[in-house]
C-alpha positions in Angstrom: 88.3 114.9 7.1 91.4 117.1 7.7 93.7 115.9 10.5 93.4 119.1 12.5 89.6 118.9 12.4 89.7 115.3 13.6 92.0 116.3 16.5 89.6 119.1 17.4 86.6 116.8 17.5 88.6 114.3 19.7 89.6 117.1 22.1 86.0 118.3 22.4 84.9 114.7 23.1 87.5 114.3 25.8 86.5 117.7 27.4 82.9 116.6 27.4 83.7 113.4 29.1 85.8 115.2 31.7 83.0 117.7 32.4 80.5 114.8 32.9 82.9 113.0 35.3 83.4 116.2 37.3 79.6 116.6 37.4 79.1 113.0 38.6 81.7 113.4 41.3 80.0 116.5 42.6 76.6 114.7 42.6 78.3 111.8 44.6 79.5 114.3 47.2 76.3 116.3 47.3 74.3 114.2 49.8 77.2 114.2 52.3 77.5 118.0 51.9 73.7 118.4 52.4 73.9 116.3 55.6 76.8 118.5 57.0 75.0 121.7 56.1 71.8 120.6 57.7 73.5 119.5 60.8 75.3 122.8 61.2 72.2 124.8 60.4 70.0 122.9 63.0 72.8 123.1 65.5 72.7 126.9 65.2 68.9 127.4 65.0 68.1 124.9 67.8 71.3 125.1 69.7 69.6 124.3 73.1 68.0 121.0 71.9 69.5 119.7 68.7 73.3 119.3 69.5 72.7 117.4 72.8 73.6 113.8 73.8 69.9 113.1 74.5 68.9 114.2 71.0 71.8 112.3 69.4 70.5 109.1 71.0 67.0 110.1 69.9 68.3 110.5 66.3 69.9 107.0 66.4 66.6 105.6 67.6 64.7 107.3 64.8 67.3 106.2 62.2 67.0 102.5 62.9 63.9 101.3 61.1 64.3 103.7 58.2 67.9 102.5 57.7 66.9 98.8 57.8 64.2 99.2 55.3 66.4 101.3 53.1 69.0 98.6 53.1 66.5 96.3 51.5 65.1 98.8 49.0 68.6 99.8 47.9 69.2 96.4 46.2 65.8 96.5 44.5 66.4 100.0 43.3 69.9 99.1 42.0 68.3 96.5 39.6 66.0 99.3 38.4 62.9 98.0 40.2 60.7 99.3 43.0 59.2 97.6 46.1 56.1 99.4 47.4 55.0 96.4 49.5 56.9 97.9 52.5 54.0 99.0 54.7 52.2 95.6 54.3 55.2 93.3 54.8 56.4 95.3 57.8 53.0 95.2 59.4 52.7 91.5 58.6 56.0 90.6 60.2 55.2 92.5 63.4 51.7 91.1 63.6 52.8 87.4 63.1 55.6 87.9 65.6 53.2 89.1 68.3 51.1 85.9 68.1 54.1 83.5 68.0 56.0 84.7 71.1 54.7 85.0 74.7 51.6 87.2 74.3 48.2 88.0 75.8 46.1 86.3 73.1 47.3 82.6 73.0 49.6 80.1 74.7 52.4 80.4 72.1 55.9 81.1 73.5 58.4 80.5 70.7 60.8 83.2 71.7 63.6 83.7 69.2 62.2 81.0 67.0 59.2 83.3 66.5 61.5 86.1 65.4 63.1 83.8 62.8 59.8 82.7 61.5 58.6 86.3 61.1 61.8 87.2 59.2 61.6 84.1 56.9 58.0 85.1 56.2 59.1 88.5 55.0 61.7 86.8 52.8 59.0 84.5 51.4 56.8 87.5 50.4 59.9 89.0 48.8 60.4 85.8 46.8 56.8 85.9 45.6 57.2 89.5 44.4 60.4 88.7 42.5 59.2 85.4 41.1 55.9 86.9 39.8 57.8 89.8 38.2 60.3 87.7 36.3 58.0 84.8 35.5 55.1 86.9 34.1 57.1 90.0 33.0 55.0 92.3 35.1 56.1 95.7 36.3 57.6 95.5 39.8 55.4 98.4 40.8 52.2 96.5 40.0 53.4 93.2 41.6 54.4 94.8 44.9 51.3 96.9 45.0 49.3 93.7 45.0 51.6 92.1 47.6 51.1 95.2 49.8 47.4 94.5 50.0 47.8 90.7 50.4 50.3 91.2 53.3 48.0 93.7 55.0 45.2 91.2 54.8 47.2 88.3 56.2 48.5 90.6 59.0 44.9 91.3 60.2 44.0 87.7 59.9 47.0 86.7 62.1 45.6 88.4 65.2 41.9 88.3 64.0 41.2 91.9 64.6 42.2 91.8 68.3 45.8 93.0 69.0 48.1 90.6 70.8 50.1 92.3 73.6 53.8 91.1 73.6 54.8 89.8 77.1 58.2 88.2 76.3 60.5 90.0 78.8 63.7 89.4 76.9 62.4 90.6 73.5 60.6 93.6 75.1 63.9 94.7 76.6 65.5 95.2 73.2 63.9 98.6 72.3 64.7 100.1 75.7 68.2 98.8 76.3 71.5 100.2 75.0 75.1 99.1 74.6 77.9 101.6 75.1 75.1 104.3 75.3 73.8 103.4 71.9 70.3 101.8 71.6 70.3 98.1 70.8 68.0 98.7 67.9 70.6 101.0 66.4 73.2 98.3 66.7 70.8 95.9 64.9 70.3 98.4 62.1 74.1 98.9 61.8 74.5 95.1 61.7 72.0 94.9 58.8 74.0 97.7 57.1 77.2 95.8 57.6 75.7 92.6 56.1 74.5 94.7 53.1 77.9 96.2 52.6 79.5 92.7 52.6 76.9 91.4 50.1 77.4 94.4 47.8 81.2 94.5 47.9 82.2 90.9 48.4 79.8 88.6 46.6 79.1 87.8 43.0 75.4 88.8 43.6 76.6 92.3 44.7 78.5 92.8 41.4 75.7 91.3 39.3 73.0 93.7 40.6 75.0 96.7 39.2 75.3 94.9 35.8 71.6 94.0 35.7 70.6 97.5 36.7 72.8 99.1 34.1 71.8 97.0 31.1 70.4 93.5 31.9 70.8 92.4 28.3 74.6 92.3 28.6 74.9 90.2 31.8 72.2 87.9 30.3 74.5 87.3 27.2 77.5 86.6 29.4 75.6 83.8 31.2 74.5 85.5 34.4 71.1 84.3 35.6 69.4 87.7 35.6 66.1 86.4 36.8 67.8 84.9 39.9 69.5 88.2 40.6 66.2 90.0 40.5 64.4 87.5 42.7 67.3 87.5 45.2 67.1 91.3 45.5 63.4 91.1 46.4 64.1 88.3 48.9 66.7 90.5 50.6 64.3 93.4 50.6 61.6 91.2 52.2 64.0 90.0 54.9 64.9 93.7 55.8 61.3 94.6 55.9 60.4 91.8 58.3 63.3 92.8 60.6 61.9 96.3 60.6 58.5 94.9 61.4 59.9 92.8 64.3 61.5 95.9 65.8 58.4 98.0 65.2 56.2 95.5 67.1 58.7 95.3 70.0 58.7 99.1 70.2 54.9 99.3 70.3 54.5 96.3 72.6 52.0 94.6 70.4 51.4 93.5 66.8 49.1 95.3 64.4 49.1 96.0 60.7 49.6 99.7 61.2 53.1 99.1 62.4 54.1 99.4 58.7 52.0 102.5 58.0 54.0 105.3 56.4 57.3 103.4 56.4 57.8 103.2 52.6 58.1 107.0 52.0 61.0 107.9 54.3 63.0 104.7 53.4 62.6 105.1 49.6 63.3 108.8 50.0 66.6 107.9 51.8 67.6 105.6 48.9 66.9 108.3 46.3 68.3 111.2 48.2 71.4 109.3 49.0 72.2 109.0 45.3 71.0 105.6 44.2 69.5 106.0 40.7 65.9 104.9 40.1 67.0 103.6 36.7 69.4 101.2 38.4 73.1 100.5 38.3 74.3 103.5 40.3 74.5 104.1 44.1 74.7 101.6 46.9 74.1 101.0 50.6 76.6 103.6 51.8 74.6 106.2 49.8 71.4 105.0 51.4 73.0 105.3 54.9 73.7 109.0 54.2 70.2 109.4 52.7 68.7 107.9 55.9 70.7 110.3 58.0 69.5 113.2 55.9 65.8 112.2 56.3 66.3 111.6 60.1 68.1 114.8 60.8 65.7 116.8 58.6 62.6 115.4 60.5 64.2 115.8 63.9 65.5 119.3 63.2 62.2 120.6 61.8 60.3 119.0 64.7 62.5 120.7 67.3 61.9 124.0 65.4 58.2 123.5 65.7 57.5 123.1 62.0 54.1 121.6 61.1 54.0 117.9 60.2 52.5 118.5 56.8 55.2 121.1 56.0 57.9 118.5 57.0 56.4 116.0 54.6 56.2 118.6 51.9 59.9 119.5 52.4 60.8 115.8 52.1 58.8 115.5 48.8 60.5 118.6 47.4 63.9 117.1 48.2 63.0 113.8 46.6 61.9 115.6 43.4 65.2 117.4 43.2 67.1 114.2 43.8 65.0 112.4 41.1 65.6 115.3 38.7 69.4 115.1 39.2 69.3 111.3 38.8 67.2 111.3 35.6 69.2 114.0 34.0 72.3 111.8 34.0 70.5 108.6 32.7 68.4 107.8 29.7 67.4 104.4 30.9 63.8 103.4 31.7 62.7 103.8 35.3 60.9 101.1 37.2 61.5 97.7 35.4 
């Protein structure tokens, strides 16, 4: 091959790489730009109701549960898996909490110990999901679909069909109280976000999830326990789901399985819209924070404009399809491991 031709091919290759890098940088900034544009647009269209202190507090309230669940789903998505047990585990944690603390159904009064038990229970269901997937080589979609139904069944069994009203004054004060004008449940969600950032950035597990999500064969060859990484990701997801379930039950004032109804869609949408790839290895919890803000601002803004609920859901679905399309176009890896 002539030297000049070789140089030309090398230059073309470098130019191609540079174009791809510029495209990826644009995609990384896209969610933040979308959030800014949406905020400005809704501030102009609903200037009397959207850019107000009261609505900002409302936005923070609405953000909380979605953000907490998204923090768990982010780690599962980063390894290239999916956890659709969200609605069941959230409902289970809230239901179990309601019958363990001071309530109208029995004499239990475990207080914060009841909260800890409910959170551990969520982690246990996450462990089961991860263990079954890695032990029997079953798709995470199928495993967590089964866990969804099992968790819902146990949730109903926990209160035996008759809701338990929560009477604990300290715990019931959490949803209604604030600190420095910001709702306590928002502080809780930000604390979960902070823990997620530390895990992602400062621990070996945080580094391993990216390696496993990118190509699990390589970390396996280097001695990384890939199965343990996967199981741990699902355990973390289960813990986040149960925290969301506890907050949901305290908000409602009672435990019931429907606390988790409809929670999966906005949280998984936040993860995808934020830029975390469904094929794994790309994205992170900061992306999911931005995605959760996009979902929350979108719902809130459309609601203030009087847009029909079904149209709001359709708009969310459209945005998710676009986000998935952009993600898949830059990855040839299999989706949902």
